[in-house]
C-alpha positions as CSV (number, residue, x, y, z in Angstrom):
1,M,140.4,252.9,201.0
2,R,137.7,255.9,200.3
3,D,134.0,255.6,200.9
4,L,131.8,254.6,197.6
5,Q,129.4,257.2,196.6
6,I,126.5,255.3,195.2
7,L,124.3,258.2,193.7
8,L,120.3,257.6,193.9
9,R,119.7,258.8,190.4
10,Q,121.6,256.7,188.1
11,H,118.5,256.4,185.3
12,I,116.1,258.6,183.7
13,G,113.2,259.3,186.2
14,A,113.2,260.6,189.5
15,P,116.0,259.7,192.5
16,C,115.4,256.4,194.0
17,K,114.4,256.0,197.7
18,A,117.3,254.6,200.2
19,L,116.5,251.6,201.8
20,V,119.5,251.9,204.3
21,R,120.9,254.1,207.4
22,A,124.1,255.1,208.5
23,G,125.6,252.1,210.2
24,D,123.9,249.3,208.2
25,R,126.2,246.4,207.1
26,V,125.7,245.7,203.4
27,K,127.0,243.1,200.9
28,K,127.7,243.4,197.4
29,G,124.4,243.1,195.7
30,T,122.2,244.5,198.8
31,R,119.4,246.5,197.3
32,I,120.3,250.0,198.8
33,A,117.6,252.0,197.1
34,E,114.1,251.6,195.0
35,P,112.5,253.6,192.7
36,T,109.6,255.6,193.5
37,G,108.4,256.1,189.9
38,L,110.4,255.4,186.6
39,G,113.6,254.1,187.6
40,A,115.7,251.1,188.7
41,N,116.6,249.4,191.7
42,I,120.3,250.5,193.2
43,F,122.7,247.8,194.8
44,A,125.8,248.1,196.9
45,S,128.7,247.2,195.0
46,M,131.0,246.2,197.5
47,Y,131.0,244.6,201.0
48,G,131.1,247.5,203.7
49,T,129.5,249.8,206.1
50,V,126.9,252.5,205.3
51,T,128.4,255.8,206.6
52,K,126.1,258.3,205.4
53,V,122.7,258.8,203.5
54,T,121.9,262.1,201.9
55,E,119.3,263.0,199.3
56,E,121.6,262.4,196.4
57,A,123.7,259.3,197.4
58,V,124.5,256.6,199.8
59,F,128.2,256.3,201.1
60,I,129.3,253.0,201.9
61,H,133.0,252.3,203.5
62,P,134.1,249.1,201.7
63,D,135.8,246.3,203.9
64,E,139.5,245.5,203.4
65,E,138.7,242.0,202.4
66,Q,136.3,241.7,199.6
67,E,134.5,238.6,198.3
68,E,133.3,237.5,194.9
69,A,130.0,236.2,196.0
70,F,126.8,238.7,195.7
71,E,123.5,238.9,197.0
72,P,121.3,237.4,194.1
73,I,118.1,238.9,192.8
74,P,114.7,236.6,193.9
75,E,113.8,234.2,190.8
76,G,111.2,235.1,188.5
77,S,110.0,235.3,184.9
78,K,113.0,236.6,182.6
79,L,111.5,240.2,182.5
80,E,110.9,240.2,186.5
81,M,114.7,239.2,186.7
82,V,115.7,242.1,184.6
83,K,113.8,244.5,186.5
84,A,114.8,243.3,189.6
85,A,118.2,243.5,188.8
86,G,118.1,247.5,188.0
87,V,119.5,247.0,184.5
88,V,119.6,250.5,182.5
89,G,120.8,251.7,179.2
90,M,124.4,251.7,180.0
91,G,125.4,253.6,176.8
92,G,124.2,256.5,178.8
93,A,120.7,256.8,178.3
94,G,119.7,255.2,181.8
95,F,116.2,254.2,180.7
96,P,115.0,251.1,182.7
97,T,115.7,248.1,180.6
98,G,112.8,246.3,182.2
99,V,110.3,248.7,180.7
100,K,111.7,249.2,177.2
101,L,111.6,245.2,177.1
102,G,108.1,245.1,178.4
103,C,106.8,245.8,174.9
104,D,105.6,243.2,172.7
105,L,107.3,243.8,169.2
106,N,104.7,241.4,167.4
107,G,107.9,239.6,165.6
108,G,110.0,243.0,165.2
109,Y,113.8,243.6,165.8
110,I,116.2,243.8,168.5
111,L,118.7,246.3,167.6
112,I,122.2,245.8,169.1
113,N,123.8,249.4,169.6
114,A,127.5,248.2,168.9
115,A,128.5,251.4,167.2
116,E,130.6,252.8,170.1
117,C,129.3,256.2,168.9
118,E,131.7,258.6,170.8
119,P,135.2,258.7,169.7
120,G,138.0,257.4,171.9
121,L,135.7,254.9,173.6
122,V,136.4,251.3,173.1
123,H,135.0,249.0,175.7
124,N,131.9,248.0,174.0
125,I,134.1,246.9,171.1
126,R,136.6,245.0,173.5
127,Q,133.2,243.4,175.1
128,L,132.5,242.0,171.7
129,E,136.1,240.9,171.0
130,Q,136.3,239.1,174.3
131,G,132.7,238.2,175.5
132,C,130.4,237.8,172.2
133,E,129.0,234.6,173.7
134,K,127.5,236.1,176.8
135,V,126.2,239.4,174.6
136,I,124.5,236.8,172.0
137,R,122.7,235.0,174.9
138,G,121.5,238.2,176.1
139,V,120.2,238.9,172.6
140,R,118.1,235.7,172.6
141,Y,116.8,236.7,176.1
142,C,115.8,240.3,174.8
143,M,114.2,238.7,171.6
144,E,112.2,236.1,173.8
145,I,111.1,238.9,176.2
146,S,109.9,241.2,173.6
147,N,108.6,238.9,170.9
148,A,111.0,240.0,168.5
149,A,111.7,237.5,165.3
150,K,115.1,239.0,164.6
151,A,118.3,240.9,165.7
152,I,120.7,243.0,164.0
153,F,124.0,244.0,165.4
154,A,124.6,247.6,164.3
155,I,128.5,248.1,164.5
156,K,131.1,250.4,162.7
157,K,133.0,248.7,159.6
158,K,136.3,250.2,161.2
159,N,136.2,247.5,164.0
160,E,137.3,244.7,162.0
161,K,138.1,242.4,164.7
162,A,135.1,242.7,166.4
163,V,133.1,242.2,163.1
164,E,135.1,239.1,162.3
165,V,134.4,237.6,165.7
166,L,130.8,238.4,165.3
167,R,130.6,236.9,161.8
168,E,131.9,233.7,163.2
169,A,129.7,233.6,166.1
170,L,126.6,234.3,164.1
171,K,127.0,231.4,161.7
172,E,124.7,229.4,163.8
173,E,122.1,232.4,164.6
174,P,119.8,232.5,161.7
175,S,117.7,235.1,163.2
176,M,120.6,237.6,163.8
177,S,122.7,239.7,161.3
178,I,125.2,242.4,161.2
179,H,124.8,246.1,159.6
180,L,128.1,248.0,158.8
181,L,127.9,251.7,159.8
182,P,130.3,254.4,158.4
183,D,132.5,256.1,161.4
184,I,130.6,259.3,161.6
185,Y,128.9,260.8,164.4
186,P,126.3,260.5,165.3
187,M,125.8,256.5,164.3
188,G,124.8,255.5,167.7
189,E,121.7,257.6,168.0
190,E,119.0,255.2,168.5
191,R,116.8,256.6,165.5
192,A,120.0,256.8,163.2
193,V,120.4,252.8,164.3
194,V,116.9,252.4,163.3
195,R,117.0,254.4,160.0
196,E,120.5,252.7,159.1
197,C,119.5,249.3,160.0
198,L,115.8,248.9,158.7
199,G,115.7,252.0,156.6
200,I,112.8,253.8,158.4
201,E,113.0,257.4,159.3
202,L,111.3,258.2,162.6
203,E,110.1,261.6,163.6
204,P,112.0,263.3,166.5
205,D,109.2,262.6,168.9
206,K,109.1,258.9,168.0
207,L,110.8,256.0,169.7
208,P,111.9,252.8,168.1
209,S,109.0,251.0,169.1
210,A,107.3,252.6,166.4
211,A,109.2,251.0,164.1
212,Q,108.8,247.7,165.8
213,A,112.0,248.0,167.3
214,I,114.0,248.0,170.2
215,V,117.8,249.6,170.4
216,I,119.9,248.1,173.2
217,N,123.4,248.8,174.0
218,V,126.1,246.0,173.9
219,E,126.9,246.3,177.6
220,T,123.2,246.5,178.7
221,I,122.4,243.1,176.8
222,S,125.2,241.3,178.7
223,R,123.8,242.6,181.8
224,V,120.3,241.3,180.9
225,A,122.2,237.7,180.5
226,E,123.8,238.2,183.7
227,A,120.5,238.9,185.6
228,I,118.7,235.9,184.0
229,E,121.6,233.5,184.4
230,E,123.3,234.4,187.4
231,R,120.8,236.1,189.3
232,K,123.3,239.1,189.4
233,P,122.2,242.6,190.3
234,C,123.6,245.7,188.1
235,F,126.2,247.0,190.4
236,S,129.4,247.2,187.9
237,K,130.1,249.2,185.0
238,N,132.5,248.8,182.1
239,L,134.3,252.0,180.7
240,T,137.0,253.5,179.1
241,V,139.7,255.5,180.6
242,V,141.8,257.7,178.1
243,G,143.6,260.8,177.6
244,K,146.7,262.8,178.9
245,L,147.7,259.8,181.1
246,N,151.3,258.7,182.4
247,G,152.4,256.0,179.7
248,G,150.7,257.6,176.8
249,T,147.1,258.1,175.4
250,Q,146.0,254.6,174.5
251,P,142.9,253.7,175.9
252,H,142.6,251.6,179.4
253,V,139.4,249.6,179.4
254,F,138.2,248.5,182.9
255,M,135.3,245.9,183.1
256,D,133.0,245.3,185.8
257,V,134.3,248.4,187.9
258,P,131.9,248.9,191.2
259,V,129.4,251.4,190.7
260,G,130.4,254.4,193.0
261,T,134.0,254.1,192.6
262,A,135.8,257.8,192.5
263,V,137.3,259.0,189.0
264,E,140.6,259.7,190.5
265,D,140.9,255.9,191.6
266,L,140.1,254.8,187.9
267,I,142.6,257.5,186.4
268,E,145.3,256.0,189.1
269,R,144.8,252.5,187.9
270,A,145.4,253.8,184.1
271,G,148.8,255.5,185.3
272,G,147.6,258.8,186.7
273,I,147.7,262.3,185.1
274,D,150.4,263.4,182.9
275,G,151.2,266.9,184.2
276,V,149.1,269.8,183.5
277,Y,145.8,269.1,182.2
278,G,142.8,270.9,180.9
279,E,139.5,269.1,182.0
280,I,138.3,265.9,183.2
281,I,135.4,264.6,181.2
282,M,132.9,261.9,182.4
283,G,131.3,260.4,179.4
284,G,132.2,261.0,175.6
285,P,133.9,263.9,173.9
286,F,130.6,265.1,172.6
287,T,127.8,264.6,175.3
288,G,130.1,264.1,178.4
289,K,130.2,266.8,181.3
290,A,133.4,267.9,183.0
291,T,133.7,266.4,186.3
292,T,136.0,266.1,189.4
293,L,138.5,263.7,190.8
294,E,135.9,262.9,193.7
295,A,132.9,262.2,191.3
296,P,131.4,258.6,191.5
297,I,130.8,256.5,188.4
298,T,127.4,255.3,188.0
299,K,125.6,252.7,185.9
300,T,125.8,254.9,182.7
301,T,129.3,256.1,182.7
302,G,130.9,255.5,179.6
303,G,134.4,257.2,179.8
304,I,136.5,259.0,181.6
305,I,138.8,261.3,179.6
306,V,141.5,263.8,180.7
307,T,142.6,266.3,178.3
308,I,145.4,268.8,177.4
309,D,144.8,272.2,178.2
310,L,142.6,274.6,176.3
311,P,143.3,277.3,174.3
312,D,142.9,281.2,175.4
313,L,140.7,283.4,173.4
314,H,141.6,286.5,175.3
315,G,138.3,287.9,175.6
316,A,137.3,287.3,172.0
317,K,133.5,287.5,171.0
318,V,132.2,284.1,170.4
319,G,129.1,282.5,169.0
320,L,127.7,279.1,170.0
321,L,125.9,276.6,167.6
322,V,124.0,274.6,169.7
323,C,123.2,271.1,168.2
324,A,121.1,268.2,169.5
325,C,123.9,265.6,168.6
326,G,126.2,267.2,171.1
327,G,126.8,269.1,174.1
328,D,124.2,271.2,175.3
329,E,124.3,275.1,175.5
330,A,125.8,275.0,179.4
331,R,128.3,272.8,178.5
332,M,129.2,274.9,175.2
333,R,129.2,277.9,177.6
334,D,131.5,276.4,180.0
335,I,134.0,275.4,177.5
336,C,133.9,279.1,176.3
337,A,134.3,280.4,179.7
338,K,137.6,278.0,180.2
339,M,139.0,279.4,177.0
340,N,138.3,283.2,178.1
341,G,136.0,283.5,175.3
342,V,133.0,285.9,175.8
343,V,129.5,284.5,174.0
344,T,127.9,287.0,172.0
345,S,125.7,285.1,170.1
346,V,123.6,281.7,170.0
347,A,122.1,279.8,167.5
348,R,120.5,276.4,167.1
349,C,121.2,274.0,164.5
350,K,118.4,274.0,161.9
351,Q,117.3,270.6,162.6
352,A,117.4,270.6,166.3
353,A,113.7,270.3,167.3
354,E,112.7,270.8,170.7
355,M,110.9,268.4,172.5
356,K,107.8,268.9,175.1
357,N,110.4,268.3,177.9
358,G,112.4,271.1,176.5
359,A,115.3,268.5,175.3
360,L,116.6,269.0,171.7
361,K,116.3,266.1,169.1
362,C,117.8,265.9,165.9
363,E,115.4,265.7,162.9
364,R,117.7,263.4,161.0
365,P,120.8,262.6,162.9
366,G,123.8,262.5,161.0
367,N,122.5,264.2,157.8
368,C,122.6,267.8,157.9
369,P,121.2,270.4,155.1
370,G,123.8,273.4,156.0
371,Q,124.7,276.4,158.4
372,A,125.0,279.2,156.2
373,K,122.4,281.3,157.8
374,N,123.6,280.5,161.5
375,N,127.3,281.8,160.2
376,L,125.7,284.8,158.9
377,Q,123.9,285.6,162.4
378,F,127.6,285.1,164.1
379,K,129.1,287.4,161.6
380,K,126.5,290.0,162.0
381,D,126.8,289.8,165.8
382,G,130.5,290.5,165.7
383,C,131.9,287.3,166.7
384,E,135.5,286.2,165.8
385,Y,135.0,282.4,167.0
386,I,132.2,280.3,167.2
387,I,132.0,276.9,169.1
388,I,130.4,273.9,167.5
389,G,129.3,270.8,169.1
390,N,127.8,269.4,165.7
391,C,127.9,266.0,164.2
392,S,130.1,264.9,161.4
393,D,127.9,265.8,158.6
394,C,126.8,269.2,160.4
395,S,130.3,270.1,161.0
396,N,131.1,269.6,157.6
397,T,128.5,272.1,156.5
398,V,129.6,274.6,159.0
399,M,132.8,274.6,157.4
400,G,131.4,275.3,154.1
401,S,130.8,278.9,154.7
402,A,132.5,279.6,158.0
403,P,136.0,280.1,157.0
404,K,135.0,282.4,154.1
405,M,133.5,284.6,156.6
406,K,136.6,284.7,158.4
407,L,135.0,282.9,161.6
408,K,137.3,280.7,163.3
409,V,135.9,277.4,164.1
410,F,136.6,275.5,167.3
411,H,134.6,272.1,167.8
412,Q,133.8,271.5,171.6
413,T,135.7,268.2,171.2
414,D,138.8,269.7,169.8
415,H,140.8,269.5,173.0
416,V,139.8,265.7,173.6
417,M,140.8,264.9,169.7
418,R,144.1,266.6,169.9
419,T,144.7,264.9,173.2
420,I,143.8,261.4,172.0
421,G,145.6,261.8,168.3
422,H,141.8,261.8,166.6
423,P,141.2,263.7,163.6
424,L,139.3,266.9,164.4
425,Y,135.8,267.1,163.3
426,R,135.9,269.7,160.4
427,H,135.4,268.4,156.9
428,L,133.6,264.9,156.4
429,R,135.9,262.5,154.6
430,V,134.0,259.2,155.7
431,S,131.7,258.0,153.0
432,K,128.3,257.5,154.6
433,Q,127.4,254.6,152.5
434,V,129.0,251.5,153.8
435,E,128.8,247.9,151.9
436,Q,127.1,245.5,153.8
437,L,128.3,241.9,154.4
438,P,126.4,239.8,152.0
439,E,125.6,236.4,153.8
440,Y,124.1,238.8,156.5
441,S,122.1,241.0,154.5
442,R,118.6,241.7,155.9
């Protein structure tokens, strides 16, 4: 059995400080690292022996025999237990949940992000279908801790089974309701969730707390319930493995995978790679990054995707349209290099606002006004192709002018979408208005 590689940075903030040394015996749930500032505790996810500690990770050789029991976190208040358990935003953001829940919403809202924003990923929806009661208990705890009066599940209308399960489960929960979302990207972005559920348009530099709301992912809420009810540390992850796999491209959902498990081990559990492939992506098609078979999963890993090979552009000139909702410029350059293209021009989506930390935030996620000016720049700079990573609506506006200028469009998710049989992001065909469930109207 290969060593677990448990990274010391699995959250927003600085890496944690290791508390163990090589040779130490650890149990499932042993705290092996603590934050030095903003961050969250990190725990061993299996029984075993520490083999190496570096600045980046703690390596643990697992025992052949593994017990189900784990080392519990200390008793305390509900908020203290969430903090002690090291729960973070498990939808990918990684913000410490104890910090997020620590604000007083003064009767505001918990918004449950059940959008399953990234195409191809299905583990959050599966959790609602199979473990809805635990999620609802977690919502109650989050409401109590943060002094929220109401909770709204934001979920895409297409997930009919999960919606029906929720509808039945919420009949006895008058403070909780459902808001149906259209199947467009990026409906899971937290300001988009606030806008859709509450009708409040937040500026790019504002947090949901400015709307008296907290947005929390489905799995994160489940881990809150585990911390409070079971005193369970956060050391496992739910995720989707999908793509060019033996047995077909249907998604494989794995629940409670030990943090630190290698990507290769999960791919093998899903059937193994089917022949020649292009990339292995950790995360979703839009915001994920190319990874390796040896890389470990973390608390924020949502998906592992094996793709078909990328096309060869044979040295053609390429323009990059960098969007706040998709991959960053580095990711787009990586894709261009793998396609043997030459980056000749770079432009930003007109709604990509740069924050003080250098990150890009979309001014109005999911609503794009047009990209003709950037397409004109690409044409002027001699580009034959453009690579975009835009949201559904933004891709739609790109296509309003790019073909007329004879610019060939490649969306950074194309090789993923072709692998899993999902429509390419080009022309928006889904209405952005979705009829709500009347019995759960806000």
